C-alpha positions as a Markdown table, in Angstrom:
| # | Residue | x | y | z |
|---|---|---|---|---|
| 1 | Unk | 94.4 | 103.4 | 78.6 |
| 2 | Unk | 92.4 | 105.2 | 75.8 |
| 3 | Unk | 88.8 | 106.0 | 76.7 |
| 4 | Unk | 86.0 | 107.4 | 74.6 |
| 5 | Unk | 83.0 | 109.3 | 76.1 |
| 6 | Unk | 80.1 | 108.3 | 74.0 |
| 7 | Unk | 76.3 | 108.4 | 73.9 |
| 8 | Unk | 73.7 | 106.1 | 72.3 |
| 9 | Unk | 69.9 | 105.8 | 72.4 |
| 10 | Unk | 68.4 | 103.7 | 75.1 |
| 11 | Unk | 65.2 | 101.6 | 75.0 |
| 12 | Unk | 62.9 | 104.5 | 74.8 |
| 13 | Unk | 65.0 | 106.9 | 72.7 |
| 14 | Unk | 66.6 | 108.7 | 75.6 |
| 15 | Unk | 70.3 | 109.4 | 75.3 |
| 16 | Unk | 72.5 | 107.2 | 77.5 |
| 17 | Unk | 76.0 | 108.2 | 78.6 |
| 18 | Unk | 78.8 | 105.6 | 78.3 |
| 19 | Unk | 82.5 | 105.2 | 78.5 |
| 20 | Unk | 84.3 | 102.9 | 76.1 |
| 21 | Unk | 87.6 | 101.8 | 77.5 |
| 22 | Unk | 89.9 | 100.7 | 74.7 |
| 23 | Unk | 93.0 | 98.6 | 74.7 |
| 24 | Unk | 96.3 | 100.4 | 74.0 |
| 25 | Unk | 97.2 | 97.6 | 71.6 |
| 26 | Unk | 95.2 | 95.5 | 69.2 |
| 27 | Unk | 91.4 | 95.2 | 69.8 |
| 28 | Unk | 90.8 | 91.5 | 70.4 |
| 29 | Unk | 87.2 | 91.5 | 71.7 |
| 30 | Unk | 84.5 | 93.5 | 73.4 |
| 31 | Unk | 82.9 | 93.5 | 76.8 |
| 32 | Unk | 79.6 | 95.0 | 77.9 |
| 33 | Unk | 79.3 | 95.9 | 81.6 |
| 34 | Unk | 76.1 | 96.4 | 83.6 |
| 35 | Unk | 76.3 | 98.3 | 86.9 |
| 36 | Unk | 74.5 | 97.6 | 90.1 |
| 37 | Unk | 71.0 | 99.0 | 91.2 |
| 38 | Unk | 71.1 | 102.8 | 91.4 |
| 39 | Unk | 74.9 | 102.8 | 90.9 |
| 40 | Unk | 76.7 | 104.2 | 87.8 |
| 41 | Unk | 79.2 | 103.2 | 85.2 |
| 42 | Unk | 81.9 | 104.9 | 87.3 |
| 43 | Unk | 81.9 | 102.9 | 90.5 |
| 44 | Unk | 85.5 | 101.8 | 91.4 |
| 45 | Unk | 84.9 | 98.1 | 90.8 |
| 46 | Unk | 83.7 | 98.8 | 87.2 |
| 47 | Unk | 86.7 | 101.0 | 86.5 |
| 48 | Unk | 89.2 | 98.5 | 87.8 |
| 49 | Unk | 87.7 | 95.6 | 85.9 |
| 50 | Unk | 87.5 | 97.6 | 82.7 |
| 51 | Unk | 91.2 | 98.6 | 83.1 |
| 52 | Unk | 92.3 | 95.0 | 83.6 |
| 53 | Unk | 90.3 | 93.7 | 80.6 |
| 54 | Unk | 91.5 | 96.5 | 78.3 |
| 55 | Unk | 95.1 | 95.5 | 79.3 |
| 56 | Unk | 94.5 | 92.1 | 77.6 |
| 57 | Unk | 93.1 | 93.6 | 74.5 |
| 58 | Unk | 89.4 | 93.9 | 75.3 |
| 59 | Unk | 87.3 | 97.0 | 74.8 |
| 60 | Unk | 84.8 | 97.6 | 77.6 |
| 61 | Unk | 81.6 | 99.5 | 77.3 |
| 62 | Unk | 80.1 | 100.6 | 80.7 |
| 63 | Unk | 77.1 | 102.9 | 80.6 |
| 64 | Unk | 74.5 | 104.5 | 82.9 |
| 65 | Unk | 71.1 | 103.0 | 82.7 |
| 66 | Unk | 68.2 | 105.3 | 81.9 |
| 67 | Unk | 67.7 | 107.9 | 84.6 |
| 68 | Unk | 71.0 | 107.3 | 86.3 |
| 69 | Unk | 74.4 | 108.9 | 86.3 |
| 70 | Unk | 74.8 | 111.1 | 83.2 |
| 71 | Unk | 72.0 | 109.4 | 81.2 |
| 72 | Unk | 68.7 | 111.0 | 80.3 |
| 73 | Unk | 65.3 | 109.9 | 81.5 |
| 74 | Unk | 63.5 | 109.5 | 84.7 |
| 75 | Unk | 64.5 | 106.7 | 87.0 |
| 76 | Unk | 61.0 | 106.6 | 88.3 |
| 77 | Unk | 59.8 | 105.4 | 84.9 |
| 78 | Unk | 62.4 | 102.5 | 84.6 |
| 79 | Unk | 62.3 | 98.9 | 85.8 |
| 80 | Unk | 64.1 | 95.6 | 85.3 |
| 81 | Unk | 62.7 | 95.1 | 81.9 |
| 82 | Unk | 63.8 | 98.5 | 80.7 |
| 83 | Unk | 67.3 | 97.8 | 82.0 |
| 84 | Unk | 67.4 | 94.6 | 79.9 |
| 85 | Unk | 66.3 | 96.6 | 76.9 |
| 86 | Unk | 69.0 | 99.2 | 77.6 |
| 87 | Unk | 71.6 | 96.4 | 77.6 |
| 88 | Unk | 70.4 | 95.2 | 74.2 |
| 89 | Unk | 70.5 | 98.8 | 72.9 |
| 90 | Unk | 74.1 | 99.0 | 74.1 |
| 91 | Unk | 74.9 | 95.7 | 72.3 |
| 92 | Unk | 73.3 | 97.0 | 69.1 |
| 93 | Unk | 75.4 | 100.2 | 69.3 |
| 94 | Unk | 78.6 | 98.1 | 69.7 |
| 95 | Unk | 77.6 | 95.9 | 66.8 |
| 96 | Unk | 77.1 | 99.0 | 64.7 |
| 97 | Unk | 80.7 | 99.8 | 65.3 |
| 98 | Unk | 81.8 | 96.2 | 64.4 |
| 99 | Unk | 82.5 | 95.6 | 68.1 |
| 100 | Unk | 79.7 | 93.2 | 69.0 |
| 101 | Unk | 80.2 | 92.1 | 72.6 |
| 102 | Unk | 81.5 | 88.6 | 73.3 |
| 103 | Unk | 81.3 | 88.9 | 77.1 |
| 104 | Unk | 78.6 | 90.4 | 79.4 |
| 105 | Unk | 79.5 | 91.3 | 83.0 |
| 106 | Unk | 76.8 | 92.3 | 85.4 |
| 107 | Unk | 77.1 | 93.6 | 89.0 |
| 108 | Unk | 74.2 | 93.0 | 91.5 |
| 109 | Unk | 70.9 | 93.7 | 89.7 |
| 110 | Unk | 73.0 | 94.3 | 86.6 |
| 111 | Unk | 74.0 | 90.7 | 86.9 |
| 112 | Unk | 70.4 | 89.6 | 86.8 |
| 113 | Unk | 69.9 | 91.8 | 83.8 |
| 114 | Unk | 72.8 | 90.3 | 81.8 |
| 115 | Unk | 71.4 | 86.8 | 82.6 |
| 116 | Unk | 68.1 | 87.9 | 81.1 |
| 117 | Unk | 69.6 | 89.8 | 78.1 |
| 118 | Unk | 72.3 | 87.3 | 77.0 |
| 119 | Unk | 69.9 | 85.0 | 75.1 |
| 120 | Unk | 68.9 | 87.9 | 72.9 |
| 121 | Unk | 72.5 | 89.0 | 72.0 |
| 122 | Unk | 73.8 | 86.5 | 69.4 |
| 123 | Unk | 77.5 | 87.6 | 69.7 |
| 124 | Unk | 77.8 | 86.8 | 73.4 |
| 125 | Unk | 79.9 | 83.7 | 74.2 |
| 126 | Unk | 80.3 | 84.1 | 78.0 |
| 127 | Unk | 78.5 | 85.8 | 81.0 |
| 128 | Unk | 79.9 | 86.9 | 84.4 |
| 129 | Unk | 77.7 | 87.8 | 87.4 |
| 130 | Unk | 79.1 | 89.6 | 90.5 |
| 131 | Unk | 76.9 | 89.6 | 93.6 |
| 132 | Unk | 73.8 | 89.0 | 91.5 |
| 133 | Unk | 70.3 | 88.1 | 92.9 |
| 134 | Unk | 68.6 | 85.0 | 91.6 |
| 135 | Unk | 65.3 | 86.8 | 92.0 |
| 136 | Unk | 65.4 | 90.4 | 90.8 |
| 137 | Unk | 62.6 | 91.2 | 93.3 |
| 138 | Unk | 65.2 | 90.7 | 95.9 |
| 139 | Unk | 66.2 | 94.4 | 95.3 |
| 140 | Unk | 63.0 | 95.6 | 97.0 |
| 141 | Unk | 64.4 | 94.8 | 100.4 |
| 142 | Unk | 66.6 | 98.0 | 100.0 |
| 143 | Unk | 63.4 | 100.1 | 100.5 |
| 144 | Unk | 61.2 | 97.7 | 102.3 |
| 145 | Unk | 59.9 | 100.4 | 104.7 |
| 146 | Unk | 58.4 | 102.3 | 101.7 |
| 147 | Unk | 56.7 | 99.3 | 100.0 |
| 148 | Unk | 53.2 | 100.0 | 101.5 |
| 149 | Unk | 53.4 | 103.7 | 100.5 |
| 150 | Unk | 54.5 | 102.7 | 96.9 |
| 151 | Unk | 51.7 | 100.3 | 96.6 |
| 152 | Unk | 49.0 | 102.6 | 97.9 |
| 153 | Unk | 50.2 | 105.9 | 96.4 |
| 154 | Unk | 51.9 | 104.7 | 93.3 |
| 155 | Unk | 55.3 | 106.2 | 94.0 |
| 156 | Unk | 57.5 | 107.1 | 97.0 |
| 157 | Unk | 60.9 | 108.7 | 97.5 |
| 158 | Unk | 63.4 | 106.5 | 99.2 |
| 159 | Unk | 67.0 | 107.0 | 100.2 |
| 160 | Unk | 69.5 | 104.5 | 98.6 |
| 161 | Unk | 73.2 | 105.0 | 99.3 |
| 162 | Unk | 72.5 | 108.4 | 100.8 |
| 163 | Unk | 70.8 | 109.6 | 97.6 |
| 164 | Unk | 67.0 | 110.1 | 97.0 |
| 165 | Unk | 65.3 | 108.0 | 94.4 |
| 166 | Unk | 61.6 | 107.8 | 93.4 |
| 167 | Unk | 60.4 | 104.2 | 93.1 |
| 168 | Unk | 57.1 | 103.6 | 91.3 |
| 169 | Unk | 54.5 | 100.8 | 91.7 |
| 170 | Unk | 55.3 | 99.6 | 88.1 |
| 171 | Unk | 58.8 | 98.8 | 89.2 |
| 172 | Unk | 57.5 | 96.5 | 92.0 |
| 173 | Unk | 55.1 | 94.8 | 89.7 |
| 174 | Unk | 57.8 | 94.3 | 87.0 |
| 175 | Unk | 60.4 | 92.7 | 89.3 |
| 176 | Unk | 57.8 | 90.6 | 91.1 |
| 177 | Unk | 56.8 | 89.0 | 87.8 |
| 178 | Unk | 60.4 | 88.2 | 86.8 |
| 179 | Unk | 61.6 | 84.6 | 86.8 |
| 180 | Unk | 65.2 | 84.1 | 85.7 |
| 181 | Unk | 65.3 | 80.3 | 86.0 |
| 182 | Unk | 64.4 | 79.5 | 82.4 |
| 183 | Unk | 66.8 | 82.1 | 81.1 |
| 184 | Unk | 69.7 | 80.7 | 83.2 |
| 185 | Unk | 68.8 | 77.1 | 82.3 |
| 186 | Unk | 68.8 | 77.9 | 78.6 |
| 187 | Unk | 71.7 | 80.4 | 78.6 |
| 188 | Unk | 73.9 | 78.3 | 76.3 |
| 189 | Unk | 76.9 | 80.4 | 77.2 |
| 190 | Unk | 79.8 | 79.9 | 79.6 |
| 191 | Unk | 78.9 | 81.3 | 83.0 |
| 192 | Unk | 81.1 | 82.6 | 85.8 |
| 193 | Unk | 79.3 | 83.3 | 89.1 |
| 194 | Unk | 81.2 | 85.5 | 91.6 |
| 195 | Unk | 79.9 | 86.2 | 95.0 |
| 196 | Unk | 81.1 | 87.2 | 98.5 |
| 197 | Unk | 80.0 | 84.8 | 101.3 |
| 198 | Unk | 79.6 | 87.8 | 103.6 |
| 199 | Unk | 77.6 | 89.9 | 101.2 |
| 200 | Unk | 75.1 | 91.7 | 103.4 |
| 201 | Unk | 73.0 | 93.1 | 100.4 |
| 202 | Unk | 72.6 | 90.0 | 98.3 |
| 203 | Unk | 73.1 | 86.8 | 100.2 |
| 204 | Unk | 75.4 | 84.0 | 99.1 |
| 205 | Unk | 72.4 | 81.7 | 98.6 |
| 206 | Unk | 71.6 | 83.6 | 95.4 |
| 207 | Unk | 74.9 | 82.5 | 93.9 |
| 208 | Unk | 74.0 | 78.9 | 94.8 |
| 209 | Unk | 70.6 | 79.2 | 93.1 |
| 210 | Unk | 72.1 | 80.7 | 89.9 |
| 211 | Unk | 74.8 | 78.1 | 89.7 |
| 212 | Unk | 72.4 | 75.2 | 90.3 |
| 213 | Unk | 70.0 | 76.5 | 87.6 |
| 214 | Unk | 72.8 | 76.9 | 85.0 |
| 215 | Unk | 74.1 | 74.2 | 82.8 |
| 216 | Unk | 77.8 | 73.6 | 82.0 |
| 217 | Unk | 80.2 | 75.2 | 81.3 |
| 218 | Unk | 79.8 | 77.1 | 84.5 |
| 219 | Unk | 82.2 | 78.2 | 87.3 |
| 220 | Unk | 81.9 | 79.7 | 90.7 |
| 221 | Unk | 84.5 | 81.9 | 92.4 |
| 222 | Unk | 84.2 | 83.2 | 95.9 |
| 223 | Unk | 85.1 | 86.8 | 96.6 |
| 224 | Unk | 85.9 | 86.0 | 100.3 |
| 225 | Unk | 85.6 | 89.1 | 102.5 |
| 226 | Unk | 84.6 | 91.5 | 99.8 |
| 227 | Unk | 81.6 | 93.8 | 100.3 |
| 228 | Unk | 78.7 | 94.0 | 97.9 |
| 229 | Unk | 80.1 | 96.9 | 96.0 |
| 230 | Unk | 83.6 | 95.4 | 95.8 |
| 231 | Unk | 84.8 | 98.7 | 97.1 |
| 232 | Unk | 88.3 | 97.5 | 98.3 |
| 233 | Unk | 90.9 | 97.9 | 95.6 |
| 234 | Unk | 92.5 | 94.5 | 96.3 |
| 235 | Unk | 89.1 | 92.7 | 96.0 |
| 236 | Unk | 88.4 | 94.5 | 92.7 |
| 237 | Unk | 91.8 | 93.6 | 91.4 |
| 238 | Unk | 91.2 | 89.9 | 92.3 |
| 239 | Unk | 87.8 | 89.9 | 90.6 |
| 240 | Unk | 89.3 | 91.5 | 87.5 |
| 241 | Unk | 92.2 | 89.1 | 87.4 |
| 242 | Unk | 89.9 | 86.1 | 87.6 |
| 243 | Unk | 87.5 | 87.4 | 85.0 |
| 244 | Unk | 90.4 | 88.1 | 82.6 |
| 245 | Unk | 91.9 | 84.6 | 83.0 |
| 246 | Unk | 88.5 | 82.9 | 82.8 |
| 247 | Unk | 87.1 | 84.8 | 79.8 |
| 248 | Unk | 90.1 | 84.3 | 77.6 |
| 249 | Unk | 89.3 | 80.6 | 77.5 |
| 250 | Unk | 85.9 | 81.2 | 76.0 |
| 251 | Unk | 86.4 | 84.3 | 73.9 |
| 252 | Unk | 89.1 | 82.7 | 71.8 |
| 253 | Unk | 91.3 | 85.7 | 71.6 |
| 254 | Unk | 93.8 | 85.7 | 68.7 |
| 255 | Unk | 96.5 | 88.4 | 69.1 |
| 256 | Unk | 98.3 | 89.5 | 65.9 |
| 257 | Unk | 101.9 | 88.5 | 65.3 |
| 258 | Unk | 104.5 | 90.5 | 67.2 |
| 259 | Unk | 105.9 | 93.6 | 65.5 |
| 260 | Unk | 109.2 | 93.6 | 63.7 |
| 261 | Unk | 112.1 | 94.1 | 66.1 |
| 262 | Unk | 110.2 | 92.6 | 69.0 |
| 263 | Unk | 110.2 | 88.8 | 68.5 |
| 264 | Unk | 108.7 | 88.1 | 71.9 |
| 265 | Unk | 106.0 | 90.8 | 71.6 |
| 266 | Unk | 105.7 | 93.9 | 73.8 |
| 267 | Unk | 105.7 | 93.9 | 77.6 |
| 268 | Unk | 103.3 | 96.6 | 78.6 |
| 269 | Unk | 103.5 | 98.2 | 82.1 |
| 270 | Unk | 100.6 | 100.4 | 83.1 |
| 271 | Unk | 99.7 | 102.1 | 86.4 |
| 272 | Unk | 97.1 | 100.3 | 88.4 |
| 273 | Unk | 96.9 | 102.9 | 91.2 |
| 274 | Unk | 98.3 | 106.4 | 90.6 |
| 275 | Unk | 98.2 | 107.0 | 94.4 |
| 276 | Unk | 100.7 | 104.2 | 95.0 |
| 277 | Unk | 103.1 | 102.2 | 92.9 |
| 278 | Unk | 101.1 | 99.2 | 91.8 |
| 279 | Unk | 101.6 | 98.3 | 88.1 |
| 280 | Unk | 99.8 | 96.0 | 85.7 |
| 281 | Unk | 102.4 | 94.1 | 83.6 |
| 282 | Unk | 101.0 | 92.3 | 80.6 |
| 283 | Unk | 102.4 | 90.4 | 77.7 |
| 284 | Unk | 99.8 | 89.4 | 75.1 |
| 285 | Unk | 96.3 | 88.6 | 76.1 |
| 286 | Unk | 96.9 | 85.8 | 78.6 |
| 287 | Unk | 100.0 | 86.8 | 80.6 |
| 288 | Unk | 99.6 | 89.2 | 83.5 |
| 289 | Unk | 101.5 | 89.9 | 86.7 |
| 290 | Unk | 101.8 | 92.8 | 89.2 |
| 291 | Unk | 104.8 | 95.0 | 90.1 |
| 292 | Unk | 104.9 | 97.0 | 93.3 |
| 293 | Unk | 107.1 | 98.3 | 96.0 |
| 294 | Unk | 107.2 | 97.1 | 99.6 |
| 295 | Unk | 105.1 | 98.7 | 102.3 |
| 296 | Unk | 108.1 | 100.4 | 103.8 |
| 297 | Unk | 108.6 | 102.3 | 100.6 |
| 298 | Unk | 105.0 | 103.4 | 100.1 |
| 299 | Unk | 103.8 | 100.4 | 98.1 |
| 300 | Unk | 101.3 | 97.7 | 98.9 |
| 301 | Unk | 103.6 | 94.7 | 98.5 |
| 302 | Unk | 101.2 | 93.1 | 96.0 |
| 303 | Unk | 103.8 | 92.3 | 93.3 |
| 304 | Unk | 107.4 | 91.9 | 92.6 |
| 305 | Unk | 109.7 | 94.9 | 92.8 |
| 306 | Unk | 111.4 | 96.0 | 89.6 |
| 307 | Unk | 114.6 | 94.4 | 90.7 |
| 308 | Unk | 112.6 | 91.4 | 91.7 |
| 309 | Unk | 111.3 | 91.1 | 88.2 |
| 310 | Unk | 114.9 | 91.3 | 86.9 |
| 311 | Unk | 115.9 | 88.6 | 89.3 |
| 312 | Unk | 113.0 | 86.5 | 88.2 |
| 313 | Unk | 114.1 | 86.8 | 84.6 |
| 314 | Unk | 117.6 | 85.6 | 85.6 |
| 315 | Unk | 116.3 | 82.7 | 87.7 |
| 316 | Unk | 113.8 | 81.6 | 85.1 |
| 317 | Unk | 116.4 | 81.8 | 82.2 |
| 318 | Unk | 119.0 | 79.8 | 84.3 |
| 319 | Unk | 116.5 | 77.0 | 85.1 |
| 320 | Unk | 115.3 | 76.8 | 81.5 |
| 321 | Unk | 118.9 | 76.7 | 80.2 |
| 322 | Unk | 119.9 | 73.9 | 82.5 |
| 323 | Unk | 116.8 | 71.9 | 81.6 |
| 324 | Unk | 117.4 | 72.3 | 77.9 |
| 325 | Unk | 121.0 | 71.2 | 78.2 |
| 326 | Unk | 120.2 | 68.2 | 80.4 |
| 327 | Unk | 117.4 | 67.1 | 78.2 |
| 328 | Unk | 119.6 | 67.2 | 75.1 |
| 329 | Unk | 122.3 | 65.2 | 76.9 |
| 330 | Unk | 119.8 | 62.7 | 78.3 |
| 331 | Unk | 121.0 | 63.4 | 81.9 |
| 332 | Unk | 118.8 | 62.4 | 84.9 |
| 333 | Unk | 118.1 | 66.0 | 86.1 |
| 334 | Unk | 115.0 | 65.7 | 88.3 |
| 335 | Unk | 114.5 | 69.3 | 89.4 |
| 336 | Unk | 116.1 | 72.7 | 89.3 |
| 337 | Unk | 115.5 | 75.6 | 91.8 |
| 338 | Unk | 117.3 | 79.0 | 91.5 |
| 339 | Unk | 117.3 | 81.5 | 94.4 |
| 340 | Unk | 118.2 | 85.0 | 93.3 |
| 341 | Unk | 118.8 | 88.1 | 95.5 |
| 342 | Unk | 119.9 | 91.6 | 94.6 |
| 343 | Unk | 122.2 | 94.1 | 96.3 |
| 344 | Unk | 124.4 | 97.1 | 95.5 |
| 345 | Unk | 128.1 | 96.5 | 96.2 |
| 346 | Unk | 131.3 | 98.4 | 95.5 |
| 347 | Unk | 132.7 | 97.4 | 92.1 |
| 348 | Unk | 135.9 | 96.2 | 93.8 |
| 349 | Unk | 133.9 | 93.7 | 95.8 |
| 350 | Unk | 132.6 | 92.4 | 92.5 |
| 351 | Unk | 136.1 | 92.1 | 91.0 |
| 352 | Unk | 136.0 | 95.3 | 89.0 |
| 353 | Unk | 138.6 | 98.1 | 89.4 |
| 354 | Unk | 136.4 | 100.9 | 90.6 |
| 355 | Unk | 135.0 | 102.4 | 93.8 |
| 356 | Unk | 131.6 | 102.9 | 92.2 |
| 357 | Unk | 128.7 | 100.8 | 93.3 |
| 358 | Unk | 127.4 | 98.1 | 90.9 |
| 359 | Unk | 124.5 | 95.7 | 91.0 |
| 360 | Unk | 125.2 | 92.3 | 92.3 |
| 361 | Unk | 122.8 | 89.4 | 91.7 |
| 362 | Unk | 123.5 | 86.4 | 93.9 |
| 363 | Unk | 122.3 | 83.3 | 92.2 |
| 364 | Unk | 122.2 | 80.0 | 94.2 |
| 365 | Unk | 121.4 | 77.0 | 92.0 |
| 366 | Unk | 119.8 | 73.8 | 93.5 |
| 367 | Unk | 120.1 | 70.7 | 91.3 |
| 368 | Unk | 118.4 | 67.4 | 92.1 |
| 369 | Unk | 118.9 | 64.1 | 90.3 |
| 370 | Unk | 121.2 | 61.1 | 90.0 |
| 371 | Unk | 124.1 | 63.2 | 88.6 |
| 372 | Unk | 127.8 | 62.6 | 89.0 |
| 373 | Unk | 130.2 | 65.4 | 90.0 |
| 374 | Unk | 131.3 | 66.0 | 86.5 |
| 375 | Unk | 127.8 | 66.5 | 85.3 |
| 376 | Unk | 126.9 | 68.8 | 88.1 |
| 377 | Unk | 130.0 | 70.9 | 87.4 |
| 378 | Unk | 129.2 | 71.1 | 83.8 |
| 379 | Unk | 125.6 | 72.3 | 84.6 |
| 380 | Unk | 127.1 | 75.0 | 86.7 |
| 381 | Unk | 129.2 | 76.1 | 83.8 |
| 382 | Unk | 126.2 | 76.1 | 81.5 |
| 383 | Unk | 124.3 | 78.3 | 83.9 |
| 384 | Unk | 126.7 | 81.2 | 83.0 |
| 385 | Unk | 125.6 | 80.8 | 79.3 |
| 386 | Unk | 122.0 | 81.7 | 80.2 |
| 387 | Unk | 121.1 | 84.5 | 77.8 |
| 388 | Unk | 119.8 | 86.8 | 80.6 |
| 389 | Unk | 123.0 | 86.2 | 82.6 |
| 390 | Unk | 125.0 | 87.4 | 79.5 |
| 391 | Unk | 122.7 | 90.4 | 79.0 |
| 392 | Unk | 123.2 | 91.5 | 82.6 |
| 393 | Unk | 126.9 | 91.1 | 82.5 |
| 394 | Unk | 127.5 | 93.0 | 79.3 |
| 395 | Unk | 126.4 | 96.6 | 78.6 |
| 396 | Unk | 122.9 | 96.8 | 77.2 |
| 397 | Unk | 121.5 | 99.6 | 75.1 |
| 398 | Unk | 118.2 | 101.1 | 76.2 |
| 399 | Unk | 116.4 | 103.3 | 73.6 |
| 400 | Unk | 113.8 | 105.7 | 75.0 |
| 401 | Unk | 111.3 | 107.6 | 72.9 |
| 402 | Unk | 108.2 | 109.6 | 73.8 |
| 403 | Unk | 104.9 | 108.1 | 72.7 |
| 404 | Unk | 102.4 | 110.2 | 70.8 |
| 405 | Unk | 99.7 | 111.8 | 73.1 |
| 406 | Unk | 96.7 | 109.5 | 73.6 |
């Protein structure tokens, strides 16, 4: 996917570093992502969610808060209020590029920040929180042993995630005074709360409090066994899939008409994991599935194989063709099921005069309904008129061209 490395001014004029993940097709909307406490824009969960959303036509801006990652400033001088101000600065930057954000996503303390910031960003239609605390002061338990020193000396160095950070007294005072309940109650945007029941950093009770305080439309989705950072690729993929499906309902995405020569639009296949074989397969902004290889062949078995996708096309086309014919005839066809398998066989076994191997798709059609023998026989004949069946049985022409460099 195309990506821009950009910078913009934060709340106090410091330069903040960001990545803008752009869709490879038409730009249908924009997302602003807020990372977790002391994390960065480049954590795996943020990258995976950005990739999934850009696949459905959404640009995603993820940036490092002041004093973190590649952004300027001193973390010691920041607090929850400054994070919210940085979010608004990021939204202003996007609006200046005619890309005002319609969706805010916040992870952990970033989730609390987007709940606070959303009311001040007019373009926002929906908000997603991932493992967010109801009380921003909850974050202080990460350095509880240093609280007395911070209060008495004004600042202390603590280790968070194996890295040293200086936490100042003003940070404690700021988060202790924060009350999100009014902001959540008066959000006036669709809200999706995502949380893992076994989250050891921010307990699941926080999700319950956020959800209870919010007004409809609101949704809650459990992240099952995921950890707080959503570090497992499968958990990040699931979160991304849910966010993509949920947000499309509220962002009112309107894709352009398909290009000439492609009446059904473009099917886009993009690598999801360059270390394996998992692929994101999208068609438009609302249709998404996965392609993969079995475990035995180095894949993760999380999607249909390429031949499985071909078989799915044949089975779906067969079922649709039978339904259309029976509907037109007024026949009592109750249900159709098509089982498809694929194998390589010698051409002679398939009735062709050659010793070369050819692809054989075995299609078993199950028909239910009060149909007589003649009607059943006719439906079996009609199955062979399925357009995909005809495409597979005759020679197709595949035109390949190299795309311009991104």
